[in-house]
KEGULUM-571628 format. One record per residue (C-alpha): residue number from 1; residue in three letters; x, y, z. Coordinates in steps of 0.02 Angstrom, whole numbers. Layout:
   i  aa   east  north     up
 NUM ala      X      Y      Z
...
//
This chain:
   i  aa   east  north     up
   1 unk   4221   5206   4670
   2 unk   4059   5121   4722
   3 unk   3970   5183   4567
   4 unk   4111   5118   4458
   5 unk   4105   4948   4543
   6 unk   3916   4939   4522
   7 unk   3935   4983   4338
   8 unk   4057   4839   4309
   9 unk   3943   4720   4404
  10 unk   3797   4773   4295
  11 unk   3899   4748   4136
  12 unk   3952   4573   4191
  13 unk   3773   4529   4238
  14 unk   3707   4587   4068
  15 unk   3847   4492   3983
  16 unk   3801   4335   4082
  17 unk   3616   4349   4040
  18 unk   3651   4373   3855
  19 unk   3773   4226   3853
  20 unk   3637   4109   3916
  21 unk   3542   4124   3753
  22 unk   3682   4170   3631
  23 unk   3795   4053   3535
  24 unk   3955   4033   3639
  25 unk   4055   4053   3479
  26 unk   4001   4235   3478
  27 unk   3972   4276   3662
  28 unk   4050   4155   3787
  29 unk   3989   4136   3964
  30 unk   4087   4247   4085
  31 unk   4105   4097   4202
  32 unk   4195   4002   4062
  33 unk   4307   4151   4030
  34 unk   4351   4163   4214
  35 unk   4388   3976   4222
  36 unk   4505   3994   4073
  37 unk   4598   4129   4167
  38 unk   4612   4021   4323
  39 unk   4683   3877   4221
  40 unk   4816   3987   4140
  41 unk   4850   4069   4308
  42 unk   4870   3903   4396
  43 unk   5008   3841   4281
  44 unk   5087   4013   4262
  45 unk   5067   4019   4073
  46 unk   4973   4184   4080
  47 unk   5124   4269   4158
  48 unk   5237   4207   4018
  49 unk   5120   4277   3885
  50 unk   5099   4438   3983
  51 unk   5287   4460   4002
  52 unk   5324   4438   3816
  53 unk   5192   4565   3766
  54 unk   5241   4689   3902
  55 unk   5427   4675   3858
  56 unk   5396   4709   3674
  57 unk   5288   4860   3713
  58 unk   5409   4934   3840
  59 unk   5562   4914   3728
  60 unk   5473   4996   3582
  61 unk   5401   5137   3689
  62 unk   5568   5173   3773
  63 unk   5652   5186   3602
  64 unk   5511   5304   3548
  65 unk   5539   5412   3701
  66 unk   5729   5417   3679
  67 unk   5707   5481   3501
  68 unk   5554   5591   3525
  69 unk   5621   5693   3672
  70 unk   5784   5757   3595
  71 unk   5700   5780   3426
  72 unk   5560   5877   3509
  73 unk   5687   5988   3599
  74 unk   5774   6019   3433
  75 unk   5611   6073   3352
  76 unk   5568   6184   3501
  77 unk   5737   6272   3502
  78 unk   5785   6280   3319
  79 unk   5691   6386   3192
  80 unk   5764   6283   3050
  81 unk   5707   6119   3130
  82 unk   5536   6192   3166
  83 unk   5517   6246   2985
  84 unk   5576   6082   2911
  85 unk   5543   5941   3036
  86 unk   5389   6004   3129
  87 unk   5269   5994   2980
  88 unk   5323   5814   2951
  89 unk   5298   5775   3135
  90 unk   5121   5840   3133
  91 unk   5083   5735   2980
  92 unk   5135   5580   3077
  93 unk   4969   5586   3169
  94 unk   4881   5535   3008
  95 unk   4996   5390   2965
  96 unk   4900   5224   2946
  97 unk   5013   5124   3061
  98 unk   4949   4953   3009
  99 unk   5007   4989   2831
 100 unk   5186   4968   2894
 101 unk   5155   4790   2951
 102 unk   5177   4703   2782
 103 unk   5318   4823   2739
 104 unk   5414   4781   2898
 105 unk   5395   4596   2861
 106 unk   5483   4628   2694
 107 unk   5614   4743   2769
 108 unk   5665   4654   2931
 109 unk   5584   4482   2924
 110 unk   5460   4403   3045
 111 unk   5565   4389   3203
 112 unk   5566   4494   3361
 113 unk   5645   4642   3273
 114 unk   5491   4662   3164
 115 unk   5373   4660   3313
 116 unk   5471   4791   3408
 117 unk   5492   4897   3251
 118 unk   5305   4897   3220
 119 unk   5266   4944   3401
 120 unk   5399   5080   3390
 121 unk   5312   5157   3240
 122 unk   5142   5137   3322
 123 unk   5197   5232   3477
 124 unk   5316   5356   3396
 125 unk   5188   5432   3277
 126 unk   5087   5485   3430
 127 unk   5228   5521   3552
 128 unk   5325   5639   3441
 129 unk   5182   5765   3416
 130 unk   5138   5747   3600
 131 unk   5315   5795   3654
 132 unk   5321   5943   3536
 133 unk   5151   6007   3593
 134 unk   5204   5991   3776
 135 unk   5362   6092   3743
 136 unk   5263   6222   3647
 137 unk   5163   6257   3806
 138 unk   5317   6323   3897
 139 unk   5300   6510   3918
 140 unk   5420   6596   3798
 141 unk   5444   6737   3924
 142 unk   5522   6614   4048
 143 unk   5650   6564   3918
 144 unk   5685   6746   3873
 145 unk   5706   6786   4058
 146 unk   5829   6644   4077
 147 unk   5931   6705   3929
 148 unk   5925   6882   3998
 149 unk   6001   6832   4166
 150 unk   6143   6742   4079
 151 unk   6083   6565   4052
 152 unk   6148   6473   3900
 153 unk   6025   6392   3780
 154 unk   6069   6223   3855
 155 unk   6033   6286   4030
 156 unk   5861   6350   3977
 157 unk   5824   6176   3913
 158 unk   5883   6084   4070
 159 unk   5820   6211   4198
 160 unk   5662   6281   4119
 161 unk   5593   6178   3975
 162 unk   5621   6001   4040
 163 unk   5565   6032   4221
 164 unk   5408   6120   4158
 165 unk   5359   5987   4033
 166 unk   5426   5825   4107
 167 unk   5262   5780   4198
 168 unk   5164   5800   4035
 169 unk   5295   5705   3936
 170 unk   5296   5561   4060
 171 unk   5106   5554   4058
 172 unk   5118   5548   3869
 173 unk   5241   5404   3885
 174 unk   5117   5308   3993
 175 unk   4983   5340   3864
 176 unk   5097   5273   3727
 177 unk   5117   5112   3825
 178 unk   4928   5099   3822
 179 unk   4929   5122   3633
 180 unk   5059   4984   3622
 181 unk   4937   4866   3709
 182 unk   4804   4904   3578
 183 unk   4922   4847   3440
 184 unk   4983   4686   3522
 185 unk   4845   4586   3438
 186 unk   4915   4644   3270
 187 unk   5101   4624   3299
 188 unk   5091   4452   3379
 189 unk   4996   4366   3240
 190 unk   5150   4309   3143
 191 unk   5292   4200   3206
 192 unk   5249   4221   3390
 193 unk   5241   4081   3518
 194 unk   5200   4190   3667
 195 unk   5102   4349   3700
 196 unk   4923   4399   3734
 197 unk   4903   4448   3553
 198 unk   4962   4274   3506
 199 unk   4825   4198   3616
 200 unk   4695   4309   3532
 201 unk   4754   4261   3358
 202 unk   4765   4074   3391
 203 unk   4603   4067   3488
 204 unk   4509   4161   3351
 205 unk   4573   4039   3220
 206 unk   4515   3891   3327
 207 unk   4347   3964   3375
 208 unk   4394   3981   3559
 209 unk   4305   4146   3587
 210 unk   4314   4124   3776
 211 unk   4504   4136   3769
 212 unk   4491   4290   3658
 213 unk   4378   4374   3786
 214 unk   4495   4320   3926
 215 unk   4647   4396   3839
 216 unk   4556   4559   3802
 217 unk   4501   4575   3984
 218 unk   4678   4538   4046
 219 unk   4746   4674   3931
 220 unk   4617   4798   3995
 221 unk   4652   4758   4178
 222 unk   4842   4762   4161
 223 unk   4835   4924   4060
 224 unk   4720   5003   4189
 225 unk   4834   4954   4334
 226 unk   4993   5009   4243
 227 unk   4914   5174   4193
 228 unk   4852   5218   4367
 229 unk   5010   5162   4458
 230 unk   5123   5261   4341
 231 unk   5015   5416   4352
 232 unk   5014   5403   4542
 233 unk   5204   5393   4541
 234 unk   5216   5544   4424
 235 unk   5098   5642   4536
 236 unk   5204   5598   4688
 237 unk   5369   5646   4605
 238 unk   5302   5808   4532
 239 unk   5191   5862   4675
 240 unk   5217   6046   4633
 241 unk   5135   6019   4464
 242 unk   4972   5954   4538
 243 unk   4951   6071   4688
 244 unk   4820   6175   4598
 245 unk   4726   6018   4546
 246 unk   4711   5963   4726
 247 unk   4654   6136   4779
 248 unk   4511   6127   4655
//
C-alpha cells in the first residue's frame, strides 16, 4: 500500500513539474484540476454528472447480465445451442463496438434509449463470452454425478453449475461495469446535458483541458472504488471460493 501511494505521489509530482513548462492546453496544472473538482464538488454538480453516467452504465450492464446468464446456461446445456449460438458468441469479442454508434442513432434516435443501447452492446459483447467460459470450467463429472443420483437437468443447473460459477460471473459483471465507464466519453457526446462523458466532450470542444483531466481522474477513482468494494463483497459472500487463495 505504501509503495502504491508513493507511486501515485511520484506521478503527480512529475505531472506537476511538466505542467510548469508545458502549454496548459495540452497538460494542465494538477492544482488547477484539483480546484476544478472542488468547485464542482462544492455546488454538487459533480454528483449529478456522476449519477447520470453511473445510472446509464448500471442499467445497460444489468440488461447484459440478465440476457447473458440464461443464454450462457442454454449454450452450456444444449448441444444444439452450443453448435449454433456458441460460435456467434465467440465472434462477438471481435465486434468493433463503436461502429454501432451511428447505426443506433439511425435506429433509435439520440435520446436516452440510444445511450443505454450502446452501453448494452459494449458490455454484452464481452460479458456473453465471459459467462460461457465460466460455465465451461464446471467439471463435467460433477454434472454427471448429479444426474446419476437422480437430479434433473434443472437441478444440476441450480445446485451445481450456478453455485460453482456465480463468483466468476459476478466478478465478470463488475468488470463489465468498468468497461461501461470506458465508453461513457463516447455515448455522452450527443444530446446529453449531464454525465462525465458530457463534461469531457464539452470541455474538449472549448479547450478546457483541465476539466477533461478532472473528469478522467474522477472516472478512474470511482471505477477503482466500485471495483474493489464489489470484489470485497463477492469475496465475503462466497468465502468458500477464496479459502485456497487466502491459504496461499
